[in-house]
N, C-alpha and C positions, 0 to 999 in steps of 0.2 A: 258724731251721731250717725247711726245707720240711715240710709236714704229711704228705706221702706217704711219708716214711721214719720207721721207729720210732726211738725214742731210743737203743735198744741199737745200731742200725746206726751212728749218729753217734758213740757212745762207742767202738765198735770202730775206726772211721775215725781218731779222734783218737789212740788207742793205737798204731795202725799207723804213723801219721806220727811220733809220738813216738819209737817204736823206730827207724824209718828215720833220723831225725835223728841219733841217737847211733851207729847202725851205720855211717853214712857217715863218721863221724869215726874209725872203727875203734877205738872206745874204749867197748865195751859195759860195762866195769867202771865207767865214769864216769857211767852213768845215775844221776840224782839219787835215784831210789828205792833203788838198790843202795848208795848211800853214806850214807844217813840211818840212824842207829841203830835207829829204830822200825820201819823197813820193809825193811832190807837182807836179813833172813832170810825175808821173805815173797815176794820176787821169784823167779819161776821161773828155773831154769837150763836152758838148752838149748844144743846145739852138737854138732859131729861128735866132739869129744873127751870128751864126758861124756854120761851117760844123762840123758834128759829128766826133769825133776822139777817139782813144783808148789810149789816154795819151802817155806815153813813151814806150808803147809796140811796138816793131818792128816786132817780129815774134811770131807765135802761133804754138805749136806742139799739134796735136790731136792724142792721143793714146787710145787704148781700144781693146776689142775683136772684131772679125768680127761681123758686124751687129749692132754695137752700134750707128752708124750714123756719123762716121768720115768723110766720103766722102761727105755726104749730107751737113754737117756743113762747110766743106772746100769749097764746091761749093757756099754756101751762102756768105762766107767771100770773095771769088773771086769777087762777085758782088759789094762788098764795096771797092774794090781796091787792095786786096791782090793778090799775085801771088802764084799759087798752086804748091807745090813740093811733089811728092809722092815717098816714099822710098820702093823700091821693092827688094826682095832678089836676089842677083846676084852671083851665085856660081863661076863665072869666074874672079871676082875681086880678085887679089892676096892678097893685103893688105887692108882690110876693114877700118882700122883706117885711113890710108892715104887717102883713097877714101872719107870718111866722113869729115875729117879735111879739105881737099882741097875744097870739095863741100861747107862746111860752110864758109870757107874763101872767096870763090867767092860770096856767098850770102851777106856777110858783106860789100863787095865793091859796091853793088848795092843799090841805095836809096829806092828801092821797099820793101814793107813788104811782108813776106812770111808766108803762112800757110802750115805746113808740115802734110800730111796725113800719119802718121807714120814716124819714123826716126830710128836711130841706136838703140834706146831703145828696139825696137822689137827684134833685134838680141840677146840682153841679155836674153830675155824670150824664143823666139822660137828656138834659136840656141841649147841650152841644151835640150829642149823638143823634137825637131824634128831631130837634128843631133848629139846629145850626148855632144855637147860643143858649147860655144859661140866663134865666130871668133874675139871677142873683149875682152880684159882683163878688169879687174876692173879699172886699171889705165887709159886705153884708154877711158872708159866711163866717168870717172871723168874729164879727159882733155876735151872731147867733150862737156860735160855739162858746164864746166867753159867757154868755147868758147861761148856757147849760152847765158850764164848769162851776159857776157860782151856785147852781142847784144840786151839786154833787151827782151829776149824771155820768154814766159810763156808756161807751160805745162798744158794741159787740159786732164784729164783722163775721158773718157766716159764709162758709164756702163748702162746696161739695164737688166730687168728681163729675166731669162733663157727662158721662153716661147716666149718672143719677139725676142730674139736672134735666137732661133731655127727657128721661122717663117721667119725672114728676110733672114737667110742664105739659107733656103730651097727655098724661092722665088728667091733669087739671082742665086742659082744653076739651077733652072728650066728655068730662062731667058737665061742661057748660052747654054742650049740644043738646 
């Protein structure tokens, strides 16, 4: 693979050609991912005769550094029917694991799809960096991730070039003044 293209660009290209291969056969139902029991409910459905969907995905977690576009993408997903949930650091919560466990359990009881603009994974990164330790143990994080897995949640990690991040963060800070 050429070094001047990000890996995500190549993954997208492969998926486009994969889709075209089966579309040219006029047999979208024959896509291997749609015929395998483990993946058939996870493949998105689109077309003029049906409303676009995200397959079996119930929730999306957007993670990444400040300025990567998490909030922008979350706002776009809200326009398609997702409910936005943003996880902000709260030093007053006594037991962060119980807080997130209860929050995720409440989300699972609602038929709505959620887009999380950050979640407990940020604590695992920013806790040790900013406060010297995370308020969640490894076991807590695994338990919360398993909860999300059972809710058909996907994690999307966003990244951007350093110059873009710096520009966006400076613009955001200037807007706050």
